[in-house]
OpenMM code with the backbone's topology and positions (N, CA, C; nanometers):
from openmm import Vec3, app, unit

residues = "MET GLY ASP PHE GLY SER VAL LEU GLY MET LEU ALA PRO MET MET PRO ASP ALA THR ALA PHE VAL ASN ASN PHE ASN GLU THR MET PRO PRO LEU ALA ASP VAL ALA ALA TRP SER HIS LEU MET VAL GLU ARG ASP GLY ILE ALA ARG ALA TRP SER THR PHE MET ALA ASP ARG PRO LEU LEU LEU SER PRO THR TRP THR GLN LEU PRO PHE GLU HIS GLY PHE ASP ALA ALA THR PRO ALA GLY THR ALA ALA THR LYS GLU LEU MET ARG PRO VAL VAL PRO ALA ASN LEU LEU GLY LEU PRO SER ALA CYS VAL PRO ALA GLY ARG ASP GLU ALA THR GLY LEU PRO ILE GLY VAL LEU VAL THR GLY ARG ARG PHE ARG GLU ASP LEU CYS LEU GLU ALA ALA GLU ALA ILE GLU ALA ARG LEU PRO ILE ASP PRO VAL TYR".split()
positions = [
    Vec3(0.0823, -0.1198, 0.0000),
    Vec3(0.0000, 0.0000, 0.0000),
    Vec3(0.0860, 0.1252, 0.0000),
    Vec3(0.2112, 0.1139, 0.0376),
    Vec3(0.2959, 0.2326, 0.0332),
    Vec3(0.3139, 0.2957, 0.1693),
    Vec3(0.3827, 0.4082, 0.1694),
    Vec3(0.4204, 0.4760, 0.2926),
    Vec3(0.3023, 0.5208, 0.3762),
    Vec3(0.1925, 0.5562, 0.3134),
    Vec3(0.0815, 0.6142, 0.3868),
    Vec3(-0.0372, 0.5183, 0.4002),
    Vec3(-0.0143, 0.3916, 0.3759),
    Vec3(-0.1212, 0.2933, 0.3836),
    Vec3(-0.1914, 0.2918, 0.5179),
    Vec3(-0.1168, 0.3146, 0.6245),
    Vec3(-0.1768, 0.3079, 0.7583),
    Vec3(-0.2696, 0.4250, 0.7872),
    Vec3(-0.2592, 0.5354, 0.7148),
    Vec3(-0.3457, 0.6516, 0.7394),
    Vec3(-0.4458, 0.6759, 0.6278),
    Vec3(-0.4429, 0.5923, 0.5256),
    Vec3(-0.5315, 0.6138, 0.4115),
    Vec3(-0.6784, 0.6138, 0.4535),
    Vec3(-0.7155, 0.5268, 0.5442),
    Vec3(-0.8536, 0.5226, 0.5912),
    Vec3(-0.8979, 0.6538, 0.6533),
    Vec3(-0.8092, 0.7199, 0.7247),
    Vec3(-0.8429, 0.8482, 0.7870),
    Vec3(-0.8519, 0.9603, 0.6834),
    Vec3(-0.7745, 0.9489, 0.5773),
    Vec3(-0.7742, 1.0525, 0.4739),
    Vec3(-0.8904, 1.0370, 0.3756),
    Vec3(-0.9424, 0.9176, 0.3621),
    Vec3(-1.0445, 0.8883, 0.2613),
    Vec3(-1.1625, 0.9852, 0.2619),
    Vec3(-1.2204, 1.0212, 0.3775),
    Vec3(-1.3345, 1.1125, 0.3730),
    Vec3(-1.3002, 1.2507, 0.3165),
    Vec3(-1.1740, 1.2907, 0.3264),
    Vec3(-1.1334, 1.4222, 0.2783),
    Vec3(-1.1008, 1.4226, 0.1301),
    Vec3(-1.0729, 1.3067, 0.0734),
    Vec3(-1.0281, 1.3006, -0.0654),
    Vec3(-1.0745, 1.1722, -0.1333),
    Vec3(-1.2031, 1.1600, -0.1592),
    Vec3(-1.2539, 1.0347, -0.2170),
    Vec3(-1.1963, 1.0025, -0.3551),
    Vec3(-1.1761, 1.1035, -0.4408),
    Vec3(-1.1186, 1.0761, -0.5731),
    Vec3(-0.9758, 1.0244, -0.5608),
    Vec3(-0.8985, 1.0863, -0.4738),
    Vec3(-0.7606, 1.0430, -0.4550),
    Vec3(-0.7559, 0.9022, -0.3970),
    Vec3(-0.8462, 0.8716, -0.3066),
    Vec3(-0.8506, 0.7378, -0.2485),
    Vec3(-0.8825, 0.6344, -0.3561),
    Vec3(-0.9768, 0.6654, -0.4442),
    Vec3(-1.0095, 0.5732, -0.5536),
    Vec3(-0.8890, 0.5529, -0.6438),
    Vec3(-0.8170, 0.6623, -0.6743),
    Vec3(-0.6972, 0.6517, -0.7584),
    Vec3(-0.5928, 0.5631, -0.6908),
    Vec3(-0.5652, 0.5881, -0.5627),
    Vec3(-0.4635, 0.5102, -0.4907),
    Vec3(-0.5039, 0.3637, -0.4845),
    Vec3(-0.6297, 0.3361, -0.4562),
    Vec3(-0.6743, 0.1967, -0.4503),
    Vec3(-0.6593, 0.1289, -0.5864),
    Vec3(-0.7017, 0.1966, -0.6937),
    Vec3(-0.6852, 0.1400, -0.8277),
    Vec3(-0.5381, 0.1179, -0.8602),
    Vec3(-0.4557, 0.2154, -0.8249),
    Vec3(-0.3117, 0.2075, -0.8515),
    Vec3(-0.2505, 0.0889, -0.7777),
    Vec3(-0.2845, 0.0767, -0.6484),
    Vec3(-0.2260, -0.0299, -0.5673),
    Vec3(-0.2653, -0.1686, -0.6145),
    Vec3(-0.3817, -0.1809, -0.6763),
    Vec3(-0.4231, -0.3112, -0.7274),
    Vec3(-0.3343, -0.3588, -0.8418),
    Vec3(-0.2615, -0.2666, -0.9053),
    Vec3(-0.1727, -0.3043, -1.0156),
    Vec3(-0.0320, -0.3373, -0.9675),
    Vec3(-0.0056, -0.3141, -0.8402),
    Vec3(0.1291, -0.3338, -0.7869),
    Vec3(0.1339, -0.4598, -0.7010),
    Vec3(0.2273, -0.5494, -0.7283),
    Vec3(0.2377, -0.6680, -0.6427),
    Vec3(0.2911, -0.6278, -0.5049),
    Vec3(0.2413, -0.6901, -0.4004),
    Vec3(0.2927, -0.6568, -0.2668),
    Vec3(0.4365, -0.7058, -0.2501),
    Vec3(0.5107, -0.6386, -0.1668),
    Vec3(0.6463, -0.6832, -0.1368),
    Vec3(0.6370, -0.8073, -0.0484),
    Vec3(0.7149, -0.9077, -0.0823),
    Vec3(0.7048, -1.0361, -0.0130),
    Vec3(0.7564, -1.0300, 0.1306),
    Vec3(0.8639, -0.9539, 0.1525),
    Vec3(0.9257, -0.9515, 0.2848),
    Vec3(1.0224, -0.8330, 0.2939),
    Vec3(1.0938, -0.8259, 0.4051),
    Vec3(1.1885, -0.7163, 0.4273),
    Vec3(1.3024, -0.7216, 0.3250),
    Vec3(1.3427, -0.8394, 0.2854),
    Vec3(1.4489, -0.8513, 0.1853),
    Vec3(1.4048, -0.7896, 0.0520),
    Vec3(1.2789, -0.8075, 0.0161),
    Vec3(1.2283, -0.7475, -0.1070),
    Vec3(1.2300, -0.5950, -0.0963),
    Vec3(1.1925, -0.5427, 0.0200),
    Vec3(1.1978, -0.3981, 0.0427),
    Vec3(1.3416, -0.3486, 0.0312),
    Vec3(1.4341, -0.4207, 0.0907),
    Vec3(1.5751, -0.3830, 0.0844),
    Vec3(1.6242, -0.3824, -0.0602),
    Vec3(1.5863, -0.4833, -0.1375),
    Vec3(1.6243, -0.4894, -0.2786),
    Vec3(1.5675, -0.3695, -0.3552),
    Vec3(1.4443, -0.3329, -0.3233),
    Vec3(1.3809, -0.2174, -0.3874),
    Vec3(1.4595, -0.0890, -0.3583),
    Vec3(1.5062, -0.0743, -0.2350),
    Vec3(1.5846, 0.0445, -0.1986),
    Vec3(1.7210, 0.0449, -0.2675),
    Vec3(1.7798, -0.0724, -0.2876),
    Vec3(1.9066, -0.0809, -0.3615),
    Vec3(1.8845, -0.0370, -0.5064),
    Vec3(1.7735, -0.0803, -0.5662),
    Vec3(1.7409, -0.0373, -0.7027),
    Vec3(1.7221, 0.1137, -0.7080),
    Vec3(1.6521, 0.1681, -0.6096),
    Vec3(1.6304, 0.3134, -0.6043),
    Vec3(1.7632, 0.3871, -0.5952),
    Vec3(1.8551, 0.3381, -0.5121),
    Vec3(1.9865, 0.4025, -0.5005),
    Vec3(2.0623, 0.3978, -0.6332),
    Vec3(2.0484, 0.2885, -0.7070),
    Vec3(2.1113, 0.2789, -0.8385),
    Vec3(2.0531, 0.3811, -0.9355),
    Vec3(1.9215, 0.3986, -0.9307),
    Vec3(1.8561, 0.4992, -1.0147),
    Vec3(1.9044, 0.6385, -0.9755),
    Vec3(1.9187, 0.6625, -0.8454),
    Vec3(1.9657, 0.7934, -0.7971),
    Vec3(2.1072, 0.8213, -0.8473),
    Vec3(2.1928, 0.7204, -0.8449),
    Vec3(2.3297, 0.7372, -0.8963),
    Vec3(2.3278, 0.7693, -1.0452),
    Vec3(2.2485, 0.6950, -1.1209),
    Vec3(2.2407, 0.7194, -1.2655),
    Vec3(2.1866, 0.8596, -1.2941),
    Vec3(2.0866, 0.9015, -1.2179),
    Vec3(2.0292, 1.0346, -1.2380),
    Vec3(2.1330, 1.1419, -1.2052),
    Vec3(2.2085, 1.1218, -1.0972),
    Vec3(2.3135, 1.2177, -1.0587),
    Vec3(2.4190, 1.2291, -1.1683),
    Vec3(2.4566, 1.1181, -1.2260),
    Vec3(2.5537, 1.1192, -1.3359),
    Vec3(2.4971, 1.1938, -1.4555),
    Vec3(2.3717, 1.1671, -1.4891),
    Vec3(2.3065, 1.2347, -1.6010),
    Vec3(2.3012, 1.3855, -1.5789),
    Vec3(2.2700, 1.4268, -1.4571),
    Vec3(2.2540, 1.5688, -1.4265),
    Vec3(2.3872, 1.6405, -1.4004),
    Vec3(2.4965, 1.5685, -1.3939),
    Vec3(2.6257, 1.6313, -1.3626),
    Vec3(2.6602, 1.7433, -1.4596),
    Vec3(2.6247, 1.7273, -1.5855),
    Vec3(2.6546, 1.8287, -1.6869),
    Vec3(2.5340, 1.9134, -1.7237),
    Vec3(2.4248, 1.8959, -1.6495),
    Vec3(2.3009, 1.9678, -1.6805),
    Vec3(2.2459, 2.0279, -1.5514),
    Vec3(2.2403, 2.1580, -1.5402),
    Vec3(2.1869, 2.2149, -1.4162),
    Vec3(2.0367, 2.1918, -1.4004),
    Vec3(1.9654, 2.1856, -1.5130),
    Vec3(1.8202, 2.1687, -1.5094),
    Vec3(1.7757, 2.0812, -1.6254),
    Vec3(1.6606, 2.0196, -1.6065),
    Vec3(1.5974, 1.9435, -1.7134),
    Vec3(1.4569, 1.9989, -1.7321),
    Vec3(1.4226, 2.0354, -1.8544),
    Vec3(1.2902, 2.0855, -1.8869),
    Vec3(1.2172, 1.9764, -1.9642),
    Vec3(1.0992, 1.9403, -1.9163),
    Vec3(1.0215, 1.8349, -1.9822),
    Vec3(0.8736, 1.8700, -1.9738),
    Vec3(0.7907, 1.7990, -2.0507),
    Vec3(0.6470, 1.8173, -2.0295),
    Vec3(0.6108, 1.7623, -1.8916),
    Vec3(0.5070, 1.8140, -1.8322),
    Vec3(0.4624, 1.7604, -1.7038),
    Vec3(0.4031, 1.6218, -1.7225),
    Vec3(0.3256, 1.6035, -1.8260),
    Vec3(0.2627, 1.4751, -1.8588),
    Vec3(0.3116, 1.4314, -1.9964),
    Vec3(0.2962, 1.3031, -2.0256),
    Vec3(0.3345, 1.2535, -2.1580),
    Vec3(0.2235, 1.2739, -2.2602),
    Vec3(0.1045, 1.3160, -2.2152),
    Vec3(-0.0086, 1.3419, -2.3030),
    Vec3(-0.0784, 1.4688, -2.2568),
    Vec3(-0.1776, 1.5110, -2.3328),
    Vec3(-0.2547, 1.6287, -2.2933),
    Vec3(-0.3282, 1.6025, -2.1624),
    Vec3(-0.3649, 1.7073, -2.0894),
    Vec3(-0.4331, 1.6882, -1.9610),
    Vec3(-0.5695, 1.6218, -1.9788),
    Vec3(-0.6147, 1.5600, -1.8705),
    Vec3(-0.7431, 1.4904, -1.8735),
    Vec3(-0.8467, 1.5672, -1.7921),
    Vec3(-0.9715, 1.5340, -1.8168),
    Vec3(-1.0814, 1.5958, -1.7422),
    Vec3(-1.0772, 1.5508, -1.5965),
    Vec3(-1.1262, 1.6367, -1.5086),
    Vec3(-1.1304, 1.6064, -1.3655),
    Vec3(-1.2006, 1.4727, -1.3420),
    Vec3(-1.1369, 1.3883, -1.2620),
    Vec3(-1.1957, 1.2608, -1.2240),
    Vec3(-1.1571, 1.1436, -1.3124),
    Vec3(-1.1007, 1.1691, -1.4308),
    Vec3(-1.0644, 1.0610, -1.5232),
    Vec3(-0.9722, 0.9604, -1.4561),
    Vec3(-0.8747, 1.0094, -1.3791),
    Vec3(-0.7742, 0.9226, -1.3185),
    Vec3(-0.8313, 0.8261, -1.2154),
    Vec3(-0.9416, 0.8633, -1.1520),
    Vec3(-0.9970, 0.7818, -1.0446),
    Vec3(-1.1252, 0.7089, -1.0824),
    Vec3(-1.1842, 0.7421, -1.1960),
    Vec3(-1.3155, 0.6876, -1.2306),
    Vec3(-1.3135, 0.5372, -1.2556),
    Vec3(-1.2072, 0.4877, -1.3183),
    Vec3(-1.1999, 0.3459, -1.3532),
    Vec3(-1.0559, 0.2969, -1.3389),
    Vec3(-1.0379, 0.1668, -1.3247),
    Vec3(-0.9007, 0.1141, -1.3261),
    Vec3(-0.8263, 0.1476, -1.4561),
    Vec3(-0.8977, 0.1521, -1.5681),
    Vec3(-0.8328, 0.1888, -1.6945),
    Vec3(-0.7848, 0.3339, -1.6914),
    Vec3(-0.8632, 0.4241, -1.6328),
    Vec3(-0.8223, 0.5633, -1.6193),
    Vec3(-0.7002, 0.5771, -1.5306),
    Vec3(-0.6966, 0.4979, -1.4231),
    Vec3(-0.5800, 0.4989, -1.3348),
    Vec3(-0.4568, 0.4477, -1.4085),
    Vec3(-0.4718, 0.3391, -1.4848),
    Vec3(-0.3587, 0.2839, -1.5603),
    Vec3(-0.3067, 0.3848, -1.6621),
    Vec3(-0.3978, 0.4545, -1.7300),
    Vec3(-0.3567, 0.5559, -1.8276),
    Vec3(-0.2824, 0.6701, -1.7584),
    Vec3(-0.3304, 0.7098, -1.6417),
    Vec3(-0.2671, 0.8180, -1.5659),
    Vec3(-0.1291, 0.7759, -1.5183),
    Vec3(-0.1173, 0.6517, -1.4762),
    Vec3(0.0118, 0.5986, -1.4319),
    Vec3(0.1153, 0.6114, -1.5428),
    Vec3(0.0748, 0.5880, -1.6658),
    Vec3(0.1661, 0.6010, -1.7796),
    Vec3(0.1989, 0.7471, -1.8105),
    Vec3(0.1000, 0.8331, -1.8063),
    Vec3(0.1254, 0.9713, -1.8481),
    Vec3(0.1992, 1.0532, -1.7432),
    Vec3(0.2080, 1.0054, -1.6188),
    Vec3(0.2781, 1.0821, -1.5165),
    Vec3(0.4268, 1.0486, -1.5066),
    Vec3(0.4783, 0.9743, -1.6025),
    Vec3(0.6195, 0.9347, -1.5985),
    Vec3(0.7183, 1.0492, -1.5824),
    Vec3(0.6982, 1.1668, -1.6438),
    Vec3(0.7974, 1.2733, -1.6251),
    Vec3(0.8123, 1.3218, -1.4802),
    Vec3(0.7115, 1.3060, -1.3970),
    Vec3(0.7218, 1.3540, -1.2586),
    Vec3(0.7801, 1.2491, -1.1646),
    Vec3(0.7947, 1.1264, -1.2108),
    Vec3(0.8408, 1.0183, -1.1235),
    Vec3(0.9819, 1.0405, -1.0697),
    Vec3(1.0813, 1.0793, -1.1511),
    Vec3(1.2161, 1.0944, -1.0937),
    Vec3(1.2214, 1.1899, -0.9749),
    Vec3(1.1564, 1.3043, -0.9857),
    Vec3(1.1603, 1.3996, -0.8741),
    Vec3(1.0962, 1.3401, -0.7490),
    Vec3(0.9844, 1.2711, -0.7657),
    Vec3(0.9169, 1.2125, -0.6504),
    Vec3(0.9927, 1.0937, -0.5937),
    Vec3(1.0446, 1.0090, -0.6780),
    Vec3(1.1170, 0.8904, -0.6342),
    Vec3(1.2478, 0.9251, -0.5652),
    Vec3(1.3170, 1.0270, -0.6178),
    Vec3(1.4526, 1.0575, -0.5716),
    Vec3(1.4621, 1.1816, -0.4838),
    Vec3(1.3506, 1.2487, -0.4608),
    Vec3(1.3540, 1.3689, -0.3779),
    Vec3(1.4235, 1.4854, -0.4452),
    Vec3(1.4107, 1.4942, -0.5773),
    Vec3(1.4742, 1.6031, -0.6516),
    Vec3(1.3846, 1.7261, -0.6513),
    Vec3(1.4434, 1.8441, -0.6525),
    Vec3(1.3611, 1.9646, -0.6624),
    Vec3(1.3003, 1.9761, -0.8017),
    Vec3(1.1778, 2.0228, -0.8058),
    Vec3(1.1128, 2.0440, -0.9350),
    Vec3(1.0049, 2.1497, -0.9189),
    Vec3(0.9667, 2.2059, -1.0309),
    Vec3(0.8594, 2.3050, -1.0333),
    Vec3(0.7788, 2.2827, -1.1599),
    Vec3(0.6485, 2.2814, -1.1453),
    Vec3(0.5590, 2.2686, -1.2595),
    Vec3(0.5029, 2.4062, -1.2901),
    Vec3(0.5135, 2.4454, -1.4166),
    Vec3(0.4756, 2.5804, -1.4570),
    Vec3(0.3769, 2.5718, -1.5740),
    Vec3(0.2672, 2.6486, -1.5684),
    Vec3(0.1764, 2.6492, -1.6832),
    Vec3(0.2462, 2.7100, -1.8046),
    Vec3(0.2265, 2.6451, -1.9188),
    Vec3(0.2934, 2.6921, -2.0395),
    Vec3(0.1967, 2.7187, -2.1541),
    Vec3(0.0723, 2.6860, -2.1347),
    Vec3(-0.0263, 2.7066, -2.2397),
    Vec3(-0.1542, 2.6330, -2.2068),
    Vec3(-0.2448, 2.6326, -2.3031),
    Vec3(-0.3725, 2.5619, -2.2876),
    Vec3(-0.3972, 2.4766, -2.4107),
    Vec3(-0.4578, 2.3617, -2.3879),
    Vec3(-0.5003, 2.2775, -2.4985),
    Vec3(-0.6129, 2.3507, -2.5709),
    Vec3(-0.5977, 2.3700, -2.7012),
    Vec3(-0.6971, 2.4460, -2.7778),
    Vec3(-0.8341, 2.3802, -2.7778),
    Vec3(-0.8385, 2.2486, -2.7779),
    Vec3(-0.9669, 2.1785, -2.7855),
    Vec3(-1.0447, 2.1823, -2.6543),
    Vec3(-0.9742, 2.1682, -2.5411),
    Vec3(-1.0432, 2.1579, -2.4120),
    Vec3(-1.0271, 2.2808, -2.3236),
    Vec3(-0.9249, 2.3607, -2.3501),
    Vec3(-0.8962, 2.4742, -2.2634),
    Vec3(-0.8212, 2.4358, -2.1371),
    Vec3(-0.7906, 2.3067, -2.1203),
    Vec3(-0.7188, 2.2627, -2.0009),
    Vec3(-0.5724, 2.3078, -2.0083),
    Vec3(-0.5134, 2.3365, -1.8920),
    Vec3(-0.3749, 2.3858, -1.8919),
    Vec3(-0.2749, 2.2772, -1.9291),
    Vec3(-0.1684, 2.3205, -1.9927),
    Vec3(-0.0560, 2.2333, -2.0255),
    Vec3(0.0650, 2.2907, -1.9528),
    Vec3(0.1374, 2.2053, -1.8839),
    Vec3(0.2500, 2.2535, -1.8058),
    Vec3(0.3826, 2.1977, -1.8526),
    Vec3(0.4873, 2.2625, -1.8070),
    Vec3(0.6224, 2.2108, -1.8233),
    Vec3(0.6789, 2.1880, -1.6834),
    Vec3(0.7705, 2.0949, -1.6769),
    Vec3(0.8305, 2.0574, -1.5498),
    Vec3(0.9791, 2.0906, -1.5534),
    Vec3(1.0243, 2.1632, -1.4547),
    Vec3(1.1660, 2.1951, -1.4401),
    Vec3(1.2179, 2.1091, -1.3252),
    Vec3(1.3159, 2.0243, -1.3531),
    Vec3(1.3736, 1.9372, -1.2505),
    Vec3(1.5209, 1.9704, -1.2384),
    Vec3(1.5678, 1.9766, -1.1148),
    Vec3(1.7071, 2.0138, -1.0913),
    Vec3(1.7856, 1.9075, -1.0175),
    Vec3(1.9108, 1.9400, -0.9958),
    Vec3(1.9978, 1.8538, -0.9154),
    Vec3(1.9543, 1.8601, -0.7694),
    Vec3(1.9954, 1.7626, -0.6948),
    Vec3(1.9632, 1.7622, -0.5521),
    Vec3(2.0096, 1.8924, -0.4873),
    Vec3(1.9249, 1.9441, -0.4017),
    Vec3(1.9523, 2.0646, -0.3218),
    Vec3(1.9639, 2.1927, -0.4050),
    Vec3(1.9156, 2.1926, -0.5283),
    Vec3(1.9224, 2.3136, -0.6108),
    Vec3(1.7818, 2.3655, -0.6422),
    Vec3(1.7027, 2.3765, -0.5379),
    Vec3(1.5687, 2.4333, -0.5510),
    Vec3(1.5740, 2.5739, -0.6091),
    Vec3(1.6831, 2.6462, -0.5742),
    Vec3(1.6962, 2.7833, -0.6216),
    Vec3(1.6952, 2.7912, -0.7741),
    Vec3(1.7635, 2.6995, -0.8400),
    Vec3(1.7665, 2.7010, -0.9863),
    Vec3(1.6296, 2.6674, -1.0455),
    Vec3(1.5605, 2.5725, -0.9836),
    Vec3(1.4262, 2.5363, -1.0316),
    Vec3(1.3314, 2.6546, -1.0191),
    Vec3(1.3354, 2.7223, -0.9063),
    Vec3(1.2454, 2.8356, -0.8858),
    Vec3(1.2793, 2.9527, -0.9778),
    Vec3(1.4080, 2.9773, -0.9992),
    Vec3(1.4470, 3.0845, -1.0923),
    Vec3(1.3987, 3.0530, -1.2335),
    Vec3(1.4161, 2.9285, -1.2758),
    Vec3(1.3721, 2.8898, -1.4102),
    Vec3(1.2206, 2.8978, -1.4212),
    Vec3(1.1497, 2.8526, -1.3188),
    Vec3(1.0032, 2.8587, -1.3203),
    Vec3(0.9553, 3.0037, -1.3301),
    Vec3(1.0202, 3.0908, -1.2568),
    Vec3(0.9837, 3.2330, -1.2611),
    Vec3(1.0073, 3.2905, -1.4013),
    Vec3(1.1183, 3.2536, -1.4631),
    Vec3(1.1493, 3.3038, -1.5975),
    Vec3(1.0481, 3.2516, -1.6997),
    Vec3(1.0088, 3.1254, -1.6874),
    Vec3(0.9089, 3.0684, -1.7795),
    Vec3(0.7754, 3.1381, -1.7611),
    Vec3(0.7336, 3.1554, -1.6374),
    Vec3(0.6057, 3.2219, -1.6112),
    Vec3(0.6044, 3.3648, -1.6649),
    Vec3(0.7180, 3.4330, -1.6560),
    Vec3(0.7244, 3.5716, -1.7042),
    Vec3(0.7097, 3.5783, -1.8567),
    Vec3(0.7557, 3.4743, -1.9249),
    Vec3(0.7505, 3.4750, -2.0716),
    Vec3(0.6242, 3.4104, -2.1281),
    Vec3(0.5593, 3.3270, -2.0479),
    Vec3(0.4382, 3.2575, -2.0927),
    Vec3(0.3253, 3.2782, -1.9926),
    Vec3(0.2809, 3.4027, -1.9753),
    Vec3(0.1775, 3.4253, -1.8738),
    Vec3(0.0463, 3.3578, -1.9119),
    Vec3(-0.0110, 3.2906, -1.8171),
    Vec3(-0.1381, 3.2213, -1.8369),
    Vec3(-0.2377, 3.2800, -1.7377),
    Vec3(-0.3494, 3.3281, -1.7887),
    Vec3(-0.4534, 3.3805, -1.7015),
    Vec3(-0.5313, 3.2660, -1.6400),
    Vec3(-0.5512, 3.2673, -1.5078),
    Vec3(-0.6281, 3.1593, -1.4461),
    Vec3(-0.7748, 3.1633, -1.4891),
    Vec3(-0.8352, 3.0469, -1.4976),
    Vec3(-0.9760, 3.0344, -1.5296),
    Vec3(-1.0432, 2.9675, -1.4109),
    Vec3(-1.1469, 3.0288, -1.3577),
    Vec3(-1.2138, 2.9727, -1.2403),
    Vec3(-1.3512, 2.9215, -1.2768),
] * unit.nanometer
topology = app.Topology()
chain = topology.addChain("A")
for resn in residues:
    res = topology.addResidue(resn, chain)
    for name in ("N", "CA", "C"):
        topology.addAtom(name, app.Element.getBySymbol(name[0]), res)
């Protein structure tokens, strides 16, 4: 169930859509068999962190789309297991920052012409360089101002 499995029941009344998404997501993930499996998972994570650090050594920032596809309508991710699976695939650009604790900033960069939904870019930096991410996000926002729609 993940790090917050023990409190998910308490959070459910405050966020029913998120709870549905997490439950659908968790059904696609095999449970860890034992502590050794958890330890192996952490070793894999450390290997990914090393590879990411090597990749970023010559790059102060990485600019990518926030999602791999256009944004979806509210509730799509939690409505069905298929919606959750699709969301799991399209959120790949945000995984490194979340998995490795890297600084990142998501900035609106435009709107989808067909739906009017916002399209964002993601600025990801090296560990402990939040300052560079925030400076880049500020520069992007200054050049691509997006008016909020309520």
